[in-house]
Chimera marker file (.cmm) of the C-alpha trace (Angstrom):
<marker_set name="trace">
<marker id="1" x="-37.665" y="-23.930" z="14.906" r="1" g="1" b="0" radius="0.5"/>
<marker id="2" x="-37.730" y="-24.044" z="11.399" r="1" g="1" b="0" radius="0.5"/>
<marker id="3" x="-39.412" y="-20.641" z="11.599" r="1" g="1" b="0" radius="0.5"/>
<marker id="4" x="-36.758" y="-19.344" z="13.934" r="1" g="1" b="0" radius="0.5"/>
<marker id="5" x="-33.651" y="-20.899" z="12.281" r="1" g="1" b="0" radius="0.5"/>
<marker id="6" x="-34.542" y="-18.916" z="8.670" r="1" g="1" b="0" radius="0.5"/>
<marker id="7" x="-35.540" y="-15.814" z="10.896" r="1" g="1" b="0" radius="0.5"/>
<marker id="8" x="-32.585" y="-15.619" z="12.720" r="1" g="1" b="0" radius="0.5"/>
<marker id="9" x="-30.643" y="-16.189" z="9.028" r="1" g="1" b="0" radius="0.5"/>
<marker id="10" x="-32.200" y="-13.651" z="7.090" r="1" g="1" b="0" radius="0.5"/>
<marker id="11" x="-31.595" y="-11.177" z="9.456" r="1" g="1" b="0" radius="0.5"/>
<marker id="12" x="-28.096" y="-12.496" z="9.637" r="1" g="1" b="0" radius="0.5"/>
<marker id="13" x="-27.893" y="-11.715" z="5.819" r="1" g="1" b="0" radius="0.5"/>
<marker id="14" x="-29.724" y="-8.218" z="6.066" r="1" g="1" b="0" radius="0.5"/>
<marker id="15" x="-26.646" y="-7.510" z="9.022" r="1" g="1" b="0" radius="0.5"/>
<marker id="16" x="-24.150" y="-8.420" z="6.640" r="1" g="1" b="0" radius="0.5"/>
<marker id="17" x="-25.286" y="-6.402" z="3.563" r="1" g="1" b="0" radius="0.5"/>
<marker id="18" x="-25.092" y="-3.748" z="5.401" r="1" g="1" b="0" radius="0.5"/>
<marker id="19" x="-21.184" y="-4.740" z="7.054" r="1" g="1" b="0" radius="0.5"/>
<marker id="20" x="-20.286" y="-5.104" z="3.312" r="1" g="1" b="0" radius="0.5"/>
<marker id="21" x="-21.010" y="-1.487" z="3.113" r="1" g="1" b="0" radius="0.5"/>
<marker id="22" x="-20.392" y="0.548" z="6.889" r="1" g="1" b="0" radius="0.5"/>
<marker id="23" x="-17.003" y="0.166" z="8.018" r="1" g="1" b="0" radius="0.5"/>
<marker id="24" x="-17.961" y="-0.594" z="11.455" r="1" g="1" b="0" radius="0.5"/>
<marker id="25" x="-19.688" y="-3.279" z="10.927" r="1" g="1" b="0" radius="0.5"/>
<marker id="26" x="-18.779" y="-7.240" z="10.304" r="1" g="1" b="0" radius="0.5"/>
<marker id="27" x="-18.722" y="-8.931" z="7.192" r="1" g="1" b="0" radius="0.5"/>
<marker id="28" x="-18.214" y="-12.795" z="7.514" r="1" g="1" b="0" radius="0.5"/>
<marker id="29" x="-19.955" y="-13.102" z="11.029" r="1" g="1" b="0" radius="0.5"/>
<marker id="30" x="-22.561" y="-12.769" z="10.523" r="1" g="1" b="0" radius="0.5"/>
<marker id="31" x="-22.013" y="-14.964" z="6.477" r="1" g="1" b="0" radius="0.5"/>
<marker id="32" x="-21.404" y="-17.613" z="9.139" r="1" g="1" b="0" radius="0.5"/>
<marker id="33" x="-24.027" y="-17.383" z="11.497" r="1" g="1" b="0" radius="0.5"/>
<marker id="34" x="-25.820" y="-17.046" z="8.295" r="1" g="1" b="0" radius="0.5"/>
<marker id="35" x="-25.591" y="-20.406" z="7.045" r="1" g="1" b="0" radius="0.5"/>
<marker id="36" x="-25.331" y="-21.782" z="10.065" r="1" g="1" b="0" radius="0.5"/>
<marker id="37" x="-29.439" y="-20.987" z="10.719" r="1" g="1" b="0" radius="0.5"/>
<marker id="38" x="-29.735" y="-21.760" z="6.821" r="1" g="1" b="0" radius="0.5"/>
<marker id="39" x="-28.667" y="-25.243" z="7.179" r="1" g="1" b="0" radius="0.5"/>
<marker id="40" x="-31.205" y="-25.787" z="9.957" r="1" g="1" b="0" radius="0.5"/>
<marker id="41" x="-34.326" y="-23.917" z="7.989" r="1" g="1" b="0" radius="0.5"/>
<marker id="42" x="-33.461" y="-24.167" z="3.890" r="1" g="1" b="0" radius="0.5"/>
<marker id="43" x="-31.833" y="-26.508" z="1.727" r="1" g="1" b="0" radius="0.5"/>
<marker id="44" x="-32.238" y="-23.886" z="-0.709" r="1" g="1" b="0" radius="0.5"/>
<marker id="45" x="-30.949" y="-20.864" z="1.188" r="1" g="1" b="0" radius="0.5"/>
<marker id="46" x="-27.835" y="-23.194" z="1.849" r="1" g="1" b="0" radius="0.5"/>
<marker id="47" x="-26.888" y="-24.485" z="-0.792" r="1" g="1" b="0" radius="0.5"/>
<marker id="48" x="-27.500" y="-20.542" z="-2.571" r="1" g="1" b="0" radius="0.5"/>
<marker id="49" x="-25.529" y="-18.400" z="0.177" r="1" g="1" b="0" radius="0.5"/>
<marker id="50" x="-22.276" y="-21.755" z="-0.102" r="1" g="1" b="0" radius="0.5"/>
<marker id="51" x="-22.137" y="-21.778" z="-3.464" r="1" g="1" b="0" radius="0.5"/>
<marker id="52" x="-22.837" y="-17.410" z="-4.139" r="1" g="1" b="0" radius="0.5"/>
<marker id="53" x="-19.561" y="-15.965" z="-6.436" r="1" g="1" b="0" radius="0.5"/>
<marker id="54" x="-18.800" y="-13.231" z="-3.361" r="1" g="1" b="0" radius="0.5"/>
<marker id="55" x="-20.392" y="-14.076" z="0.274" r="1" g="1" b="0" radius="0.5"/>
<marker id="56" x="-19.664" y="-18.202" z="-0.643" r="1" g="1" b="0" radius="0.5"/>
<marker id="57" x="-15.668" y="-17.608" z="-0.775" r="1" g="1" b="0" radius="0.5"/>
<marker id="58" x="-15.474" y="-16.702" z="2.824" r="1" g="1" b="0" radius="0.5"/>
<marker id="59" x="-17.376" y="-18.861" z="4.937" r="1" g="1" b="0" radius="0.5"/>
<marker id="60" x="-16.128" y="-21.646" z="2.170" r="1" g="1" b="0" radius="0.5"/>
<marker id="61" x="-12.392" y="-20.652" z="3.518" r="1" g="1" b="0" radius="0.5"/>
<marker id="62" x="-13.204" y="-20.688" z="7.304" r="1" g="1" b="0" radius="0.5"/>
<marker id="63" x="-15.106" y="-23.864" z="6.954" r="1" g="1" b="0" radius="0.5"/>
<marker id="64" x="-12.006" y="-25.908" z="5.482" r="1" g="1" b="0" radius="0.5"/>
<marker id="65" x="-9.034" y="-24.843" z="6.785" r="1" g="1" b="0" radius="0.5"/>
<marker id="66" x="-10.250" y="-21.554" z="9.397" r="1" g="1" b="0" radius="0.5"/>
<marker id="67" x="-9.079" y="-19.117" z="7.317" r="1" g="1" b="0" radius="0.5"/>
<marker id="68" x="-9.665" y="-14.861" z="6.937" r="1" g="1" b="0" radius="0.5"/>
<marker id="69" x="-8.801" y="-13.222" z="3.548" r="1" g="1" b="0" radius="0.5"/>
<marker id="70" x="-5.409" y="-11.114" z="3.495" r="1" g="1" b="0" radius="0.5"/>
<marker id="71" x="-7.910" y="-8.442" z="2.087" r="1" g="1" b="0" radius="0.5"/>
<marker id="72" x="-10.665" y="-9.045" z="4.385" r="1" g="1" b="0" radius="0.5"/>
<marker id="73" x="-7.807" y="-8.820" z="7.450" r="1" g="1" b="0" radius="0.5"/>
<marker id="74" x="-6.985" y="-5.471" z="6.351" r="1" g="1" b="0" radius="0.5"/>
<marker id="75" x="-10.271" y="-4.245" z="6.453" r="1" g="1" b="0" radius="0.5"/>
<marker id="76" x="-10.917" y="-6.066" z="9.402" r="1" g="1" b="0" radius="0.5"/>
<marker id="77" x="-8.149" y="-3.967" z="10.468" r="1" g="1" b="0" radius="0.5"/>
<marker id="78" x="-8.568" y="-0.307" z="9.306" r="1" g="1" b="0" radius="0.5"/>
<marker id="79" x="-11.673" y="-0.423" z="11.007" r="1" g="1" b="0" radius="0.5"/>
<marker id="80" x="-10.287" y="-1.763" z="14.406" r="1" g="1" b="0" radius="0.5"/>
<marker id="81" x="-9.115" y="1.752" z="14.195" r="1" g="1" b="0" radius="0.5"/>
<marker id="82" x="-11.195" y="3.480" z="13.297" r="1" g="1" b="0" radius="0.5"/>
<marker id="83" x="-13.695" y="2.473" z="15.776" r="1" g="1" b="0" radius="0.5"/>
<marker id="84" x="-11.229" y="3.186" z="18.027" r="1" g="1" b="0" radius="0.5"/>
<marker id="85" x="-10.234" y="6.557" z="16.563" r="1" g="1" b="0" radius="0.5"/>
<marker id="86" x="-14.243" y="7.326" z="16.572" r="1" g="1" b="0" radius="0.5"/>
<marker id="87" x="-13.364" y="6.259" z="19.614" r="1" g="1" b="0" radius="0.5"/>
<marker id="88" x="-11.093" y="8.754" z="20.580" r="1" g="1" b="0" radius="0.5"/>
<marker id="89" x="-11.969" y="11.477" z="19.024" r="1" g="1" b="0" radius="0.5"/>
<marker id="90" x="-15.280" y="11.636" z="20.857" r="1" g="1" b="0" radius="0.5"/>
<marker id="91" x="-12.504" y="11.931" z="24.171" r="1" g="1" b="0" radius="0.5"/>
<marker id="92" x="-14.504" y="8.297" z="25.947" r="1" g="1" b="0" radius="0.5"/>
<marker id="93" x="-12.883" y="8.034" z="29.196" r="1" g="1" b="0" radius="0.5"/>
<marker id="94" x="-9.523" y="6.886" z="29.637" r="1" g="1" b="0" radius="0.5"/>
<marker id="95" x="-11.115" y="2.926" z="31.696" r="1" g="1" b="0" radius="0.5"/>
<marker id="96" x="-13.278" y="2.495" z="29.030" r="1" g="1" b="0" radius="0.5"/>
<marker id="97" x="-10.335" y="3.280" z="26.423" r="1" g="1" b="0" radius="0.5"/>
<marker id="98" x="-8.014" y="0.824" z="27.673" r="1" g="1" b="0" radius="0.5"/>
<marker id="99" x="-10.753" y="-1.541" z="27.736" r="1" g="1" b="0" radius="0.5"/>
<marker id="100" x="-11.662" y="-1.005" z="23.977" r="1" g="1" b="0" radius="0.5"/>
<marker id="101" x="-7.861" y="-1.415" z="22.882" r="1" g="1" b="0" radius="0.5"/>
<marker id="102" x="-7.345" y="-4.642" z="25.042" r="1" g="1" b="0" radius="0.5"/>
<marker id="103" x="-9.818" y="-5.382" z="23.153" r="1" g="1" b="0" radius="0.5"/>
<marker id="104" x="-9.623" y="-4.477" z="19.916" r="1" g="1" b="0" radius="0.5"/>
<marker id="105" x="-5.962" y="-5.654" z="20.338" r="1" g="1" b="0" radius="0.5"/>
<marker id="106" x="-7.186" y="-9.299" z="20.931" r="1" g="1" b="0" radius="0.5"/>
<marker id="107" x="-9.541" y="-9.084" z="17.672" r="1" g="1" b="0" radius="0.5"/>
<marker id="108" x="-6.712" y="-8.528" z="15.557" r="1" g="1" b="0" radius="0.5"/>
<marker id="109" x="-4.323" y="-10.013" z="16.884" r="1" g="1" b="0" radius="0.5"/>
<marker id="110" x="-7.441" y="-13.780" z="16.393" r="1" g="1" b="0" radius="0.5"/>
<marker id="111" x="-7.962" y="-12.381" z="12.967" r="1" g="1" b="0" radius="0.5"/>
<marker id="112" x="-3.912" y="-12.104" z="12.392" r="1" g="1" b="0" radius="0.5"/>
<marker id="113" x="-3.419" y="-15.394" z="13.232" r="1" g="1" b="0" radius="0.5"/>
<marker id="114" x="-5.842" y="-17.361" z="10.828" r="1" g="1" b="0" radius="0.5"/>
<marker id="115" x="-4.537" y="-18.321" z="8.355" r="1" g="1" b="0" radius="0.5"/>
<marker id="116" x="-5.162" y="-17.172" z="4.512" r="1" g="1" b="0" radius="0.5"/>
<marker id="117" x="-5.274" y="-19.873" z="2.587" r="1" g="1" b="0" radius="0.5"/>
<marker id="118" x="-4.835" y="-20.959" z="-0.323" r="1" g="1" b="0" radius="0.5"/>
<marker id="119" x="-5.779" y="-18.483" z="-4.279" r="1" g="1" b="0" radius="0.5"/>
<marker id="120" x="-7.406" y="-19.977" z="-7.073" r="1" g="1" b="0" radius="0.5"/>
<marker id="121" x="-6.281" y="-19.953" z="-10.846" r="1" g="1" b="0" radius="0.5"/>
<marker id="122" x="-9.713" y="-17.345" z="-11.056" r="1" g="1" b="0" radius="0.5"/>
<marker id="123" x="-8.474" y="-14.511" z="-8.275" r="1" g="1" b="0" radius="0.5"/>
<marker id="124" x="-10.278" y="-14.976" z="-5.246" r="1" g="1" b="0" radius="0.5"/>
<marker id="125" x="-9.820" y="-15.056" z="-2.266" r="1" g="1" b="0" radius="0.5"/>
<marker id="126" x="-10.117" y="-18.927" z="-1.788" r="1" g="1" b="0" radius="0.5"/>
<marker id="127" x="-11.450" y="-21.744" z="-3.548" r="1" g="1" b="0" radius="0.5"/>
<marker id="128" x="-14.868" y="-21.991" z="-3.806" r="1" g="1" b="0" radius="0.5"/>
<marker id="129" x="-15.560" y="-25.949" z="-3.714" r="1" g="1" b="0" radius="0.5"/>
<marker id="130" x="-19.323" y="-26.063" z="-4.373" r="1" g="1" b="0" radius="0.5"/>
<marker id="131" x="-19.791" y="-30.279" z="-3.216" r="1" g="1" b="0" radius="0.5"/>
<marker id="132" x="-18.290" y="-29.167" z="-0.033" r="1" g="1" b="0" radius="0.5"/>
<marker id="133" x="-21.886" y="-27.846" z="1.852" r="1" g="1" b="0" radius="0.5"/>
<marker id="134" x="-21.038" y="-28.337" z="5.539" r="1" g="1" b="0" radius="0.5"/>
<link id1="1" id2="2" r="1" g="1" b="0" radius="0.2"/>
<link id1="2" id2="3" r="1" g="1" b="0" radius="0.2"/>
<link id1="3" id2="4" r="1" g="1" b="0" radius="0.2"/>
<link id1="4" id2="5" r="1" g="1" b="0" radius="0.2"/>
<link id1="5" id2="6" r="1" g="1" b="0" radius="0.2"/>
<link id1="6" id2="7" r="1" g="1" b="0" radius="0.2"/>
<link id1="7" id2="8" r="1" g="1" b="0" radius="0.2"/>
<link id1="8" id2="9" r="1" g="1" b="0" radius="0.2"/>
<link id1="9" id2="10" r="1" g="1" b="0" radius="0.2"/>
<link id1="10" id2="11" r="1" g="1" b="0" radius="0.2"/>
<link id1="11" id2="12" r="1" g="1" b="0" radius="0.2"/>
<link id1="12" id2="13" r="1" g="1" b="0" radius="0.2"/>
<link id1="13" id2="14" r="1" g="1" b="0" radius="0.2"/>
<link id1="14" id2="15" r="1" g="1" b="0" radius="0.2"/>
<link id1="15" id2="16" r="1" g="1" b="0" radius="0.2"/>
<link id1="16" id2="17" r="1" g="1" b="0" radius="0.2"/>
<link id1="17" id2="18" r="1" g="1" b="0" radius="0.2"/>
<link id1="18" id2="19" r="1" g="1" b="0" radius="0.2"/>
<link id1="19" id2="20" r="1" g="1" b="0" radius="0.2"/>
<link id1="20" id2="21" r="1" g="1" b="0" radius="0.2"/>
<link id1="21" id2="22" r="1" g="1" b="0" radius="0.2"/>
<link id1="22" id2="23" r="1" g="1" b="0" radius="0.2"/>
<link id1="23" id2="24" r="1" g="1" b="0" radius="0.2"/>
<link id1="24" id2="25" r="1" g="1" b="0" radius="0.2"/>
<link id1="25" id2="26" r="1" g="1" b="0" radius="0.2"/>
<link id1="26" id2="27" r="1" g="1" b="0" radius="0.2"/>
<link id1="27" id2="28" r="1" g="1" b="0" radius="0.2"/>
<link id1="28" id2="29" r="1" g="1" b="0" radius="0.2"/>
<link id1="29" id2="30" r="1" g="1" b="0" radius="0.2"/>
<link id1="30" id2="31" r="1" g="1" b="0" radius="0.2"/>
<link id1="31" id2="32" r="1" g="1" b="0" radius="0.2"/>
<link id1="32" id2="33" r="1" g="1" b="0" radius="0.2"/>
<link id1="33" id2="34" r="1" g="1" b="0" radius="0.2"/>
<link id1="34" id2="35" r="1" g="1" b="0" radius="0.2"/>
<link id1="35" id2="36" r="1" g="1" b="0" radius="0.2"/>
<link id1="36" id2="37" r="1" g="1" b="0" radius="0.2"/>
<link id1="37" id2="38" r="1" g="1" b="0" radius="0.2"/>
<link id1="38" id2="39" r="1" g="1" b="0" radius="0.2"/>
<link id1="39" id2="40" r="1" g="1" b="0" radius="0.2"/>
<link id1="40" id2="41" r="1" g="1" b="0" radius="0.2"/>
<link id1="41" id2="42" r="1" g="1" b="0" radius="0.2"/>
<link id1="42" id2="43" r="1" g="1" b="0" radius="0.2"/>
<link id1="43" id2="44" r="1" g="1" b="0" radius="0.2"/>
<link id1="44" id2="45" r="1" g="1" b="0" radius="0.2"/>
<link id1="45" id2="46" r="1" g="1" b="0" radius="0.2"/>
<link id1="46" id2="47" r="1" g="1" b="0" radius="0.2"/>
<link id1="47" id2="48" r="1" g="1" b="0" radius="0.2"/>
<link id1="48" id2="49" r="1" g="1" b="0" radius="0.2"/>
<link id1="49" id2="50" r="1" g="1" b="0" radius="0.2"/>
<link id1="50" id2="51" r="1" g="1" b="0" radius="0.2"/>
<link id1="51" id2="52" r="1" g="1" b="0" radius="0.2"/>
<link id1="52" id2="53" r="1" g="1" b="0" radius="0.2"/>
<link id1="53" id2="54" r="1" g="1" b="0" radius="0.2"/>
<link id1="54" id2="55" r="1" g="1" b="0" radius="0.2"/>
<link id1="55" id2="56" r="1" g="1" b="0" radius="0.2"/>
<link id1="56" id2="57" r="1" g="1" b="0" radius="0.2"/>
<link id1="57" id2="58" r="1" g="1" b="0" radius="0.2"/>
<link id1="58" id2="59" r="1" g="1" b="0" radius="0.2"/>
<link id1="59" id2="60" r="1" g="1" b="0" radius="0.2"/>
<link id1="60" id2="61" r="1" g="1" b="0" radius="0.2"/>
<link id1="61" id2="62" r="1" g="1" b="0" radius="0.2"/>
<link id1="62" id2="63" r="1" g="1" b="0" radius="0.2"/>
<link id1="63" id2="64" r="1" g="1" b="0" radius="0.2"/>
<link id1="64" id2="65" r="1" g="1" b="0" radius="0.2"/>
<link id1="65" id2="66" r="1" g="1" b="0" radius="0.2"/>
<link id1="66" id2="67" r="1" g="1" b="0" radius="0.2"/>
<link id1="67" id2="68" r="1" g="1" b="0" radius="0.2"/>
<link id1="68" id2="69" r="1" g="1" b="0" radius="0.2"/>
<link id1="69" id2="70" r="1" g="1" b="0" radius="0.2"/>
<link id1="70" id2="71" r="1" g="1" b="0" radius="0.2"/>
<link id1="71" id2="72" r="1" g="1" b="0" radius="0.2"/>
<link id1="72" id2="73" r="1" g="1" b="0" radius="0.2"/>
<link id1="73" id2="74" r="1" g="1" b="0" radius="0.2"/>
<link id1="74" id2="75" r="1" g="1" b="0" radius="0.2"/>
<link id1="75" id2="76" r="1" g="1" b="0" radius="0.2"/>
<link id1="76" id2="77" r="1" g="1" b="0" radius="0.2"/>
<link id1="77" id2="78" r="1" g="1" b="0" radius="0.2"/>
<link id1="78" id2="79" r="1" g="1" b="0" radius="0.2"/>
<link id1="79" id2="80" r="1" g="1" b="0" radius="0.2"/>
<link id1="80" id2="81" r="1" g="1" b="0" radius="0.2"/>
<link id1="81" id2="82" r="1" g="1" b="0" radius="0.2"/>
<link id1="82" id2="83" r="1" g="1" b="0" radius="0.2"/>
<link id1="83" id2="84" r="1" g="1" b="0" radius="0.2"/>
<link id1="84" id2="85" r="1" g="1" b="0" radius="0.2"/>
<link id1="85" id2="86" r="1" g="1" b="0" radius="0.2"/>
<link id1="86" id2="87" r="1" g="1" b="0" radius="0.2"/>
<link id1="87" id2="88" r="1" g="1" b="0" radius="0.2"/>
<link id1="88" id2="89" r="1" g="1" b="0" radius="0.2"/>
<link id1="89" id2="90" r="1" g="1" b="0" radius="0.2"/>
<link id1="90" id2="91" r="1" g="1" b="0" radius="0.2"/>
<link id1="91" id2="92" r="1" g="1" b="0" radius="0.2"/>
<link id1="92" id2="93" r="1" g="1" b="0" radius="0.2"/>
<link id1="93" id2="94" r="1" g="1" b="0" radius="0.2"/>
<link id1="94" id2="95" r="1" g="1" b="0" radius="0.2"/>
<link id1="95" id2="96" r="1" g="1" b="0" radius="0.2"/>
<link id1="96" id2="97" r="1" g="1" b="0" radius="0.2"/>
<link id1="97" id2="98" r="1" g="1" b="0" radius="0.2"/>
<link id1="98" id2="99" r="1" g="1" b="0" radius="0.2"/>
<link id1="99" id2="100" r="1" g="1" b="0" radius="0.2"/>
<link id1="100" id2="101" r="1" g="1" b="0" radius="0.2"/>
<link id1="101" id2="102" r="1" g="1" b="0" radius="0.2"/>
<link id1="102" id2="103" r="1" g="1" b="0" radius="0.2"/>
<link id1="103" id2="104" r="1" g="1" b="0" radius="0.2"/>
<link id1="104" id2="105" r="1" g="1" b="0" radius="0.2"/>
<link id1="105" id2="106" r="1" g="1" b="0" radius="0.2"/>
<link id1="106" id2="107" r="1" g="1" b="0" radius="0.2"/>
<link id1="107" id2="108" r="1" g="1" b="0" radius="0.2"/>
<link id1="108" id2="109" r="1" g="1" b="0" radius="0.2"/>
<link id1="109" id2="110" r="1" g="1" b="0" radius="0.2"/>
<link id1="110" id2="111" r="1" g="1" b="0" radius="0.2"/>
<link id1="111" id2="112" r="1" g="1" b="0" radius="0.2"/>
<link id1="112" id2="113" r="1" g="1" b="0" radius="0.2"/>
<link id1="113" id2="114" r="1" g="1" b="0" radius="0.2"/>
<link id1="114" id2="115" r="1" g="1" b="0" radius="0.2"/>
<link id1="115" id2="116" r="1" g="1" b="0" radius="0.2"/>
<link id1="116" id2="117" r="1" g="1" b="0" radius="0.2"/>
<link id1="117" id2="118" r="1" g="1" b="0" radius="0.2"/>
<link id1="118" id2="119" r="1" g="1" b="0" radius="0.2"/>
<link id1="119" id2="120" r="1" g="1" b="0" radius="0.2"/>
<link id1="120" id2="121" r="1" g="1" b="0" radius="0.2"/>
<link id1="121" id2="122" r="1" g="1" b="0" radius="0.2"/>
<link id1="122" id2="123" r="1" g="1" b="0" radius="0.2"/>
<link id1="123" id2="124" r="1" g="1" b="0" radius="0.2"/>
<link id1="124" id2="125" r="1" g="1" b="0" radius="0.2"/>
<link id1="125" id2="126" r="1" g="1" b="0" radius="0.2"/>
<link id1="126" id2="127" r="1" g="1" b="0" radius="0.2"/>
<link id1="127" id2="128" r="1" g="1" b="0" radius="0.2"/>
<link id1="128" id2="129" r="1" g="1" b="0" radius="0.2"/>
<link id1="129" id2="130" r="1" g="1" b="0" radius="0.2"/>
<link id1="130" id2="131" r="1" g="1" b="0" radius="0.2"/>
<link id1="131" id2="132" r="1" g="1" b="0" radius="0.2"/>
<link id1="132" id2="133" r="1" g="1" b="0" radius="0.2"/>
<link id1="133" id2="134" r="1" g="1" b="0" radius="0.2"/>
</marker_set>
């Protein structure tokens, strides 16, 4: 099973990296999945991911407070709007647009109702606690 979780973790981490570059692919959900998988397959990768300067704070903020940074909320909202704009541009059928609109609104509502966490002294979105590898 460790091989499965390691492969899953590496795959979702790769998708998180791609999501950091492409606006339509989410980053943090894939990071959370990576942390989950690495916790079951590799203590070393799990520890590295949680203590990473860039990838660690969003994971720790979510684990501690269910928090999503303001920057991530704005980026997610822009991605949601871009996704719907592309669908309109592609002239998708009205039922598909309605389903997509309702779904995207629900996602946006979920994102914006999450806490934002406390900014750290270094100006990061969340305080990173390297001791908290839960």
